[in-house]
MIRO-350464 format. One record per residue: residue number from 1; residue in three letters; x, z negated, y negated of N, C-alpha, C, CB in turn. Coordinates in Angstrom, 2 decimals, always signed. Glycine has a CB too. Layout:
R:resi:resn:n.xx:n.zz:n.yy:ca.xx:ca.zz:ca.yy:c.xx:c.zz:c.yy:cb.xx:cb.zz:cb.yy
R:NUM:ala:X:Z:Y:X:Z:Y:X:Z:Y:X:Z:Y $
...
% end
This chain:
R:resi:resn:n.xx:n.zz:n.yy:ca.xx:ca.zz:ca.yy:c.xx:c.zz:c.yy:cb.xx:cb.zz:cb.yy
R:1:met:-13.82:-10.33:-75.56:-13.46:-10.57:-74.42:-13.75:-11.08:-73.15:-12.94:-10.89:-74.60 $
R:2:arg:-13.61:-11.06:-72.07:-14.16:-11.42:-71.19:-13.30:-12.24:-69.94:-14.78:-10.35:-70.92 $
R:3:tyr:-13.74:-13.52:-69.66:-12.41:-14.93:-69.39:-12.97:-15.22:-67.75:-12.65:-16.93:-70.81 $
R:4:pro:-13.00:-15.09:-66.56:-13.18:-15.86:-65.63:-13.16:-17.02:-65.30:-12.80:-15.61:-65.16 $
R:5:ile:-14.33:-17.79:-64.89:-14.45:-19.02:-64.56:-14.57:-19.58:-63.60:-15.02:-19.38:-64.93 $
R:6:ala:-13.76:-20.62:-63.37:-14.25:-20.88:-61.87:-15.37:-22.14:-61.86:-12.83:-21.34:-60.83 $
R:7:ile:-15.78:-21.86:-60.87:-17.04:-23.35:-60.97:-17.19:-23.85:-59.72:-18.79:-23.00:-61.48 $
R:8:glu:-16.99:-25.12:-59.60:-17.48:-26.11:-58.23:-18.66:-26.27:-58.30:-16.95:-27.54:-58.05 $
R:9:pro:-18.82:-25.80:-56.76:-20.04:-26.10:-56.73:-20.74:-28.08:-57.01:-20.27:-25.43:-55.28 $
R:10:gly:-22.21:-27.94:-57.67:-22.73:-29.12:-57.50:-24.04:-29.41:-56.38:-23.07:-29.43:-58.82 $
R:11:asp:-23.99:-30.60:-56.55:-25.09:-30.83:-55.63:-26.11:-32.00:-56.10:-24.47:-31.17:-54.24 $
R:12:met:-26.89:-32.43:-55.40:-28.49:-33.35:-55.85:-27.37:-34.49:-56.81:-29.79:-34.44:-53.92 $
R:13:thr:-26.59:-34.73:-56.84:-25.52:-35.57:-57.25:-24.65:-35.52:-58.15:-24.93:-35.72:-56.54 $
R:14:his:-23.99:-34.41:-58.23:-23.04:-33.90:-58.63:-22.90:-32.92:-59.95:-22.73:-33.45:-57.65 $
R:15:ala:-22.81:-32.75:-60.84:-22.81:-31.36:-61.70:-22.10:-30.32:-61.09:-22.19:-31.49:-63.09 $
R:16:tyr:-21.88:-29.47:-61.67:-21.47:-28.06:-61.23:-20.07:-28.16:-62.72:-23.20:-26.48:-61.35 $
R:17:gly:-18.95:-28.36:-61.66:-17.57:-28.41:-62.68:-17.26:-26.77:-63.07:-15.95:-29.19:-61.72 $
R:18:val:-16.79:-26.80:-64.24:-16.42:-25.45:-64.14:-14.88:-25.97:-65.27:-17.91:-24.07:-64.81 $
R:19:val:-13.77:-24.71:-64.30:-12.38:-24.60:-65.09:-12.37:-23.40:-65.82:-11.08:-24.60:-64.18 $
R:20:val:-11.03:-22.66:-67.01:-11.49:-21.69:-67.28:-10.01:-21.90:-67.03:-12.44:-21.19:-68.36 $
R:21:pro:-9.21:-20.93:-66.16:-7.87:-20.58:-65.71:-7.01:-20.09:-65.89:-7.74:-20.29:-65.15 $
R:22:asp:-7.18:-19.25:-67.30:-6.61:-18.77:-68.59:-6.80:-19.56:-69.20:-6.97:-17.72:-69.19 $
R:23:leu:-7.18:-20.27:-69.50:-7.10:-21.26:-70.95:-6.44:-22.70:-70.62:-8.82:-21.60:-71.64 $
R:24:pro:-5.52:-23.31:-70.51:-5.22:-24.42:-69.94:-5.37:-25.76:-70.72:-4.02:-24.24:-69.53 $
R:25:gly:-6.69:-26.44:-70.04:-7.25:-27.34:-70.53:-8.92:-27.54:-70.98:-6.49:-27.42:-71.38 $
R:26:cys:-8.96:-26.32:-70.51:-10.31:-25.96:-71.14:-11.42:-25.96:-69.86:-10.20:-24.34:-71.95 $
R:27:phe:-12.64:-26.63:-69.76:-13.28:-27.24:-68.74:-14.60:-27.77:-69.48:-12.35:-28.37:-68.03 $
R:28:ser:-15.31:-27.83:-68.53:-17.05:-27.55:-68.69:-17.92:-28.61:-67.63:-17.49:-25.66:-68.13 $
R:29:ala:-19.44:-28.17:-67.48:-19.96:-29.06:-66.45:-21.65:-28.52:-67.01:-19.38:-31.05:-66.60 $
R:30:gly:-22.58:-28.71:-65.95:-23.85:-28.22:-66.38:-24.57:-28.97:-64.78:-23.92:-26.17:-66.72 $
R:31:asp:-26.05:-29.17:-65.32:-26.60:-29.67:-64.34:-27.10:-28.85:-62.93:-27.51:-30.24:-64.96 $
R:32:ser:-27.01:-27.56:-63.64:-27.42:-26.40:-62.75:-26.45:-25.12:-63.01:-29.02:-25.99:-63.06 $
R:33:leu:-26.27:-24.58:-62.14:-25.10:-23.03:-62.32:-25.40:-22.49:-63.78:-25.53:-21.40:-60.99 $
R:34:asp:-26.72:-22.56:-64.37:-26.84:-20.76:-65.54:-26.31:-22.41:-66.25:-29.07:-19.26:-66.27 $
R:35:glu:-26.69:-23.64:-66.73:-25.93:-24.55:-67.81:-24.60:-24.81:-67.66:-26.47:-25.82:-67.93 $
R:36:ala:-24.03:-24.74:-66.50:-22.54:-25.26:-66.50:-22.00:-23.41:-67.28:-21.75:-25.87:-64.31 $
R:37:ile:-22.46:-22.36:-66.48:-22.08:-21.18:-67.36:-22.19:-21.26:-68.91:-22.90:-20.07:-66.98 $
R:38:met:-23.48:-21.47:-69.25:-23.35:-21.62:-70.82:-23.24:-22.72:-71.81:-24.25:-21.13:-71.26 $
R:39:asn:-22.60:-23.67:-71.28:-21.85:-24.64:-71.52:-20.13:-24.51:-71.55:-22.31:-25.48:-70.63 $
R:40:thr:-19.76:-23.75:-70.61:-18.39:-22.78:-70.38:-18.21:-22.15:-71.75:-18.56:-21.45:-69.09 $
R:41:lys:-19.40:-21.37:-72.39:-19.27:-20.08:-73.13:-18.63:-21.07:-74.19:-20.77:-19.01:-73.52 $
R:42:glu:-19.63:-22.78:-74.86:-19.15:-22.81:-75.94:-17.84:-23.59:-75.77:-20.09:-23.28:-76.84 $
R:43:ala:-17.68:-24.30:-74.40:-15.88:-25.13:-74.50:-15.03:-23.98:-75.01:-15.01:-25.74:-72.67 $
R:44:ile:-14.83:-22.38:-74.36:-14.16:-21.89:-74.62:-14.03:-21.48:-76.06:-14.20:-21.30:-73.87 $
R:45:glu:-14.93:-21.83:-76.95:-15.03:-20.62:-78.03:-14.65:-22.11:-78.78:-16.76:-19.42:-78.42 $
R:46:leu:-14.76:-23.66:-78.30:-13.83:-24.54:-78.90:-12.69:-24.59:-78.86:-13.97:-25.44:-78.72 $
R:47:trp:-12.01:-24.24:-77.35:-11.03:-24.24:-77.31:-10.32:-23.59:-78.17:-10.86:-24.08:-76.45 $
R:48:met:-10.63:-22.31:-78.33:-9.94:-20.76:-78.92:-9.61:-21.46:-80.79:-11.66:-18.87:-78.83 $
R:49:glu:-10.93:-22.33:-81.24:-10.93:-22.17:-82.58:-10.03:-22.93:-82.34:-11.99:-22.36:-83.56 $
R:50:ser:-9.74:-24.12:-81.75:-8.68:-25.12:-82.50:-7.52:-24.47:-81.93:-8.76:-26.91:-82.16 $
R:51:val:-6.97:-23.18:-80.89:-5.86:-22.75:-81.02:-5.36:-22.15:-81.64:-5.61:-22.48:-80.50 $
R:52:ile:-6.49:-20.88:-82.68:-6.38:-20.79:-83.44:-6.50:-21.39:-84.43:-6.56:-20.30:-83.37 $
R:53:glu:-6.62:-21.86:-85.29:-6.01:-22.94:-86.28:-4.85:-23.48:-86.01:-6.77:-24.02:-86.46 $
R:54:glu:-3.88:-23.49:-84.83:-2.93:-23.92:-84.69:-1.72:-23.06:-85.15:-2.99:-24.28:-83.58 $
R:55:gly:-2.21:-21.56:-85.02:-1.61:-20.29:-84.99:-1.12:-19.99:-84.09:-0.86:-20.05:-85.72 $
R:56:thr:-1.85:-20.84:-82.61:-0.92:-20.41:-81.20:-1.80:-18.64:-80.96:-1.29:-21.98:-79.36 $
R:57:pro:-0.79:-17.98:-79.78:-1.67:-16.58:-79.73:-2.90:-17.24:-78.47:-0.46:-14.80:-79.05 $
R:58:ile:-3.76:-16.59:-78.40:-4.74:-17.06:-77.39:-4.19:-16.02:-76.29:-6.51:-16.93:-77.86 $
R:59:pro:-4.60:-16.88:-74.80:-4.05:-15.64:-73.37:-4.81:-15.15:-73.42:-3.76:-15.82:-71.82 $
R:60:ala:-4.18:-13.93:-72.64:-5.06:-12.96:-72.62:-5.82:-13.37:-71.23:-4.35:-11.49:-72.72 $
R:61:ala:-6.49:-12.86:-70.48:-7.81:-13.56:-69.56:-7.12:-12.04:-68.18:-10.30:-13.33:-70.67 $
R:62:ala:-6.60:-13.21:-66.64:-6.46:-12.55:-65.75:-7.52:-11.90:-65.14:-5.91:-13.13:-65.11 $
R:63:ser:-7.66:-11.49:-64.15:-8.26:-11.19:-63.20:-9.07:-11.86:-62.31:-7.65:-10.79:-62.76 $
R:64:ile:-10.29:-11.69:-62.38:-10.95:-12.73:-61.06:-10.00:-12.61:-59.95:-12.59:-12.24:-60.40 $
R:65:thr:-9.61:-11.77:-59.08:-9.14:-10.96:-58.08:-7.79:-12.51:-58.03:-8.68:-8.89:-58.60 $
R:66:lys:-7.12:-12.08:-59.21:-5.93:-12.76:-59.67:-6.18:-14.59:-59.20:-5.80:-12.41:-61.56 $
R:67:his:-7.06:-14.91:-59.80:-7.38:-16.42:-59.69:-8.12:-17.19:-58.42:-8.23:-16.67:-60.83 $
R:68:gln:-8.78:-15.78:-57.55:-9.13:-16.09:-56.18:-8.19:-16.07:-54.95:-10.06:-15.28:-55.90 $
R:69:ala:-6.93:-16.09:-55.59:-6.24:-16.06:-54.61:-5.26:-17.20:-54.63:-5.72:-14.87:-54.52 $
R:70:asp:-5.98:-17.64:-55.10:-4.59:-19.54:-55.89:-5.55:-20.73:-54.59:-5.26:-20.59:-59.08 $
R:71:pro:-5.52:-21.06:-54.02:-5.94:-22.12:-52.88:-6.68:-23.31:-53.75:-4.44:-22.77:-51.92 $
R:72:asp:-6.01:-23.39:-54.53:-6.87:-24.56:-55.95:-8.23:-24.32:-55.98:-6.39:-24.25:-57.78 $
R:73:phe:-8.88:-23.17:-55.77:-10.29:-22.70:-55.84:-11.11:-22.02:-54.92:-10.37:-22.00:-56.71 $
R:74:ala:-10.16:-22.56:-53.62:-10.76:-21.82:-52.26:-12.37:-22.65:-52.44:-9.66:-22.29:-50.40 $
R:75:gly:-13.52:-21.53:-52.31:-14.83:-21.96:-52.25:-15.64:-22.59:-53.50:-14.80:-22.85:-51.25 $
R:76:trp:-14.73:-22.11:-54.51:-15.75:-21.75:-56.02:-16.14:-20.77:-56.33:-15.33:-21.93:-57.20 $
R:77:ile:-16.91:-21.01:-57.41:-17.84:-20.06:-57.67:-17.31:-19.31:-58.65:-19.08:-20.54:-57.97 $
R:78:trp:-16.85:-17.65:-58.93:-16.87:-16.81:-59.86:-18.16:-16.29:-61.12:-16.53:-15.93:-59.07 $
R:79:ala:-17.48:-16.27:-61.94:-18.35:-15.65:-63.13:-17.17:-15.16:-64.25:-19.56:-16.96:-63.87 $
R:80:leu:-18.07:-14.29:-65.25:-17.03:-13.86:-66.13:-17.89:-14.56:-67.20:-16.60:-12.15:-66.26 $
R:81:val:-17.52:-15.26:-68.42:-17.85:-15.57:-69.53:-17.32:-14.66:-71.20:-17.43:-16.91:-69.34 $
R:82:glu:-18.57:-14.12:-71.62:-17.49:-12.91:-72.95:-17.80:-13.94:-73.97:-18.23:-10.78:-73.58 $
R:83:val:-17.01:-13.96:-74.57:-16.38:-14.70:-76.03:-16.54:-13.23:-76.97:-14.28:-15.43:-75.88 $
R:84:asp:-16.42:-13.47:-78.02:-16.62:-12.79:-79.25:-15.45:-13.40:-80.08:-18.12:-13.00:-79.89 $
R:85:leu:-14.37:-12.39:-80.44:-13.58:-13.31:-80.49:-13.09:-12.65:-82.63:-12.24:-13.22:-78.81 $
R:86:ser:-13.91:-12.15:-82.73:-14.64:-11.58:-84.00:-14.97:-12.66:-85.04:-16.01:-10.88:-83.60 $
R:87:arg:-15.94:-13.42:-84.00:-16.22:-14.58:-84.85:-15.11:-15.48:-84.99:-17.33:-15.33:-84.35 $
R:88:leu:-14.51:-15.79:-84.13:-13.81:-16.65:-84.15:-12.24:-17.03:-84.73:-13.97:-16.73:-83.21 $
R:89:ser:-12.45:-15.49:-85.45:-10.97:-15.61:-85.91:-10.36:-15.37:-86.94:-10.33:-15.08:-85.37 $
R:90:gly:-11.88:-16.22:-88.05:-11.12:-16.49:-89.17:-11.66:-16.26:-90.32:-10.07:-15.90:-89.17 $
R:91:lys:-11.62:-16.46:-91.38:-12.07:-15.66:-92.72:-11.97:-14.27:-92.42:-11.16:-15.97:-94.06 $
R:92:ala:-13.42:-13.69:-92.88:-13.35:-11.38:-92.66:-12.64:-11.47:-94.06:-15.56:-9.87:-92.74 $
R:93:lys:-11.82:-10.57:-94.06:-11.28:-9.38:-94.65:-11.30:-8.33:-94.99:-10.82:-9.17:-94.46 $
R:94:arg:-12.06:-7.74:-96.13:-12.70:-6.28:-96.34:-11.31:-5.22:-96.30:-13.66:-6.19:-98.07 $
R:95:val:-11.44:-4.35:-95.22:-10.68:-3.22:-95.76:-11.35:-1.70:-95.83:-9.45:-3.15:-94.92 $
R:96:asn:-10.55:-1.07:-95.97:-10.97:+0.18:-96.41:-10.06:+1.23:-95.30:-10.61:+0.35:-98.18 $
R:97:ile:-11.37:+1.71:-94.83:-10.67:+2.63:-93.26:-10.77:+4.42:-93.93:-12.21:+2.37:-91.21 $
R:98:thr:-10.59:+5.71:-93.44:-10.91:+7.09:-93.34:-11.10:+6.75:-91.69:-9.65:+8.35:-93.96 $
R:99:leu:-12.46:+7.69:-91.78:-13.13:+8.09:-90.57:-13.81:+9.44:-90.07:-13.96:+7.31:-90.52 $
R:100:pro:-13.43:+10.52:-89.40:-14.26:+11.21:-89.50:-15.74:+11.19:-89.43:-13.91:+11.72:-89.00 $
R:101:glu:-16.51:+11.74:-90.36:-17.75:+11.53:-90.00:-18.39:+11.41:-88.88:-18.22:+12.16:-90.39 $
R:102:arg:-18.06:+12.35:-87.81:-18.85:+12.33:-86.47:-18.77:+10.78:-85.83:-18.13:+13.52:-85.34 $
R:103:val:-17.16:+10.24:-85.71:-16.77:+9.08:-85.62:-17.90:+8.00:-86.33:-15.39:+9.11:-86.18 $
R:104:leu:-17.75:+8.02:-87.34:-18.63:+7.07:-87.83:-20.50:+6.99:-87.51:-18.32:+7.27:-89.27 $
R:105:ser:-20.53:+8.03:-87.20:-21.93:+8.47:-86.98:-22.09:+8.01:-85.49:-22.20:+10.18:-87.24 $
R:106:ala:-20.63:+7.97:-84.77:-20.87:+7.48:-83.30:-21.11:+6.06:-83.14:-19.71:+7.78:-82.42 $
R:107:ile:-20.21:+5.67:-84.41:-20.01:+3.70:-84.32:-21.32:+3.88:-85.01:-18.41:+2.50:-85.38 $
R:108:asp:-21.89:+4.00:-85.77:-23.22:+3.76:-86.49:-24.37:+3.02:-85.46:-23.82:+5.31:-87.03 $
R:109:gln:-24.19:+4.43:-84.64:-25.55:+4.60:-83.53:-25.39:+3.74:-82.48:-25.76:+6.10:-82.81 $
R:110:ala:-23.91:+3.28:-81.99:-23.37:+2.25:-80.91:-24.28:+0.65:-81.64:-21.14:+2.19:-80.94 $
R:111:ala:-23.14:+0.72:-82.27:-23.89:-0.67:-83.26:-25.36:-0.82:-83.08:-23.76:-0.45:-85.04 $
R:112:ala:-25.93:+0.13:-84.01:-27.66:-0.32:-83.63:-27.96:-0.54:-82.15:-28.83:+0.96:-84.08 $
R:113:arg:-27.36:+0.25:-81.36:-28.01:+0.07:-80.11:-27.57:-1.17:-79.51:-27.77:+1.18:-79.22 $
R:114:phe:-26.43:-1.99:-79.73:-25.99:-3.25:-79.53:-26.60:-4.02:-79.94:-25.01:-3.53:-79.84 $
R:115:gly:-27.28:-3.92:-81.06:-27.42:-4.72:-82.07:-26.54:-5.37:-82.85:-27.98:-5.41:-81.75 $
R:116:asp:-25.66:-4.52:-83.92:-24.66:-5.51:-84.09:-24.58:-4.39:-85.17:-23.40:-6.06:-82.90 $
R:117:thr:-23.19:-5.11:-86.20:-23.08:-4.33:-87.28:-22.18:-3.26:-87.02:-22.70:-5.06:-88.37 $
R:118:arg:-21.36:-2.38:-87.91:-20.70:-1.46:-87.83:-19.44:-2.36:-87.90:-20.99:-0.36:-88.77 $
R:119:ser:-19.13:-2.84:-89.27:-17.86:-4.01:-88.57:-17.37:-4.68:-87.54:-17.83:-4.88:-88.88 $
R:120:gly:-18.74:-5.21:-87.40:-18.73:-6.21:-85.60:-18.31:-5.26:-84.52:-20.57:-6.86:-84.91 $
R:121:leu:-18.99:-4.17:-84.49:-18.37:-3.73:-83.17:-17.03:-2.96:-83.45:-19.41:-2.75:-82.33 $
R:122:leu:-16.50:-2.75:-84.60:-14.98:-2.37:-84.70:-14.58:-3.44:-84.41:-14.32:-1.85:-85.97 $
R:123:ala:-14.71:-4.55:-84.73:-13.65:-5.82:-84.63:-13.76:-6.51:-82.93:-14.19:-7.23:-86.01 $
R:124:lys:-14.66:-5.86:-82.06:-15.13:-6.19:-80.81:-14.12:-5.15:-79.83:-16.90:-5.94:-80.73 $
R:125:ala:-14.43:-3.99:-80.75:-13.62:-2.61:-79.95:-12.52:-2.48:-80.00:-13.84:-1.37:-80.29 $
R:126:ala:-11.51:-3.47:-81.41:-10.15:-3.42:-81.64:-9.52:-4.40:-81.21:-9.84:-3.28:-82.80 $
R:127:leu:-10.56:-5.72:-81.07:-9.78:-6.75:-79.57:-9.80:-6.54:-78.73:-10.00:-7.86:-79.10 $
R:128:glu:-10.99:-5.56:-77.93:-11.20:-5.39:-76.45:-9.93:-4.42:-76.36:-12.84:-4.71:-75.91 $
R:129:tyr:-9.58:-3.41:-76.76:-8.59:-2.54:-76.82:-7.02:-3.22:-77.22:-9.11:-1.49:-77.83 $
R:130:val:-6.51:-4.28:-77.98:-5.66:-4.78:-78.15:-5.61:-5.14:-76.83:-5.61:-5.52:-79.13 $
R:131:asp:-6.52:-6.38:-76.39:-6.25:-7.16:-75.14:-6.03:-6.51:-73.80:-7.31:-7.99:-74.95 $
R:132:arg:-6.74:-5.23:-73.68:-6.50:-4.43:-72.79:-5.16:-3.94:-72.35:-7.14:-3.60:-73.07 $
R:133:his:-4.32:-3.39:-73.76:-3.37:-2.85:-73.75:-2.29:-3.39:-73.48:-3.32:-2.41:-74.54 $
R:134:ser:-2.52:-5.04:-73.87:-1.22:-6.19:-73.91:-1.03:-6.68:-72.66:-1.43:-7.54:-74.84 $
R:135:arg:-1.47:-6.29:-71.54:-1.52:-6.94:-70.23:-1.19:-5.70:-69.77:-2.85:-7.71:-69.64 $
R:136:leu:-0.89:-4.39:-69.93:+0.01:-3.51:-69.11:+1.35:-3.73:-68.71:+0.11:-2.46:-69.68 $
% end
C-alpha cells in the first residue's frame, strides 16, 4: 500500500518535517529529504503496528491530488511511501487454495522477478486489490 506524505522543506538549521495526512498523528523528520522519507516509512510501520494491535482498521490512502488541495500543505513537497501490510498484519496462517497451473506459474514467475515469495506476492496483491476496491 502506498501512502502520500507531505514534507515541509528544511534548511541549514531545520530538519525536513513529514506528515502522513491519512494516518492521524503519524509524523516524522530527517536532516535530508532522503532521510525524512526513509524515517517516515518506519514511522508509518510503527503507527500501523499499534493500530493493528488495537484492532482498529487501517485508513485507506487518498490521492496526493486530494491532499495538495489542503491549504495547510501549500508549498510542501509530496512523495509516496510503500508499506508492506502483509509483514505487519500479525501471525501468518497456512491456507490451502486451488489455482489453475497457468495462474500459479505466472505468480511464481512474478514473485521471482520481484524477489518475493509466492505467499508474499499473493498477500500484497490481495491487500492492494482490497484497498483499491474499498475506495470505490
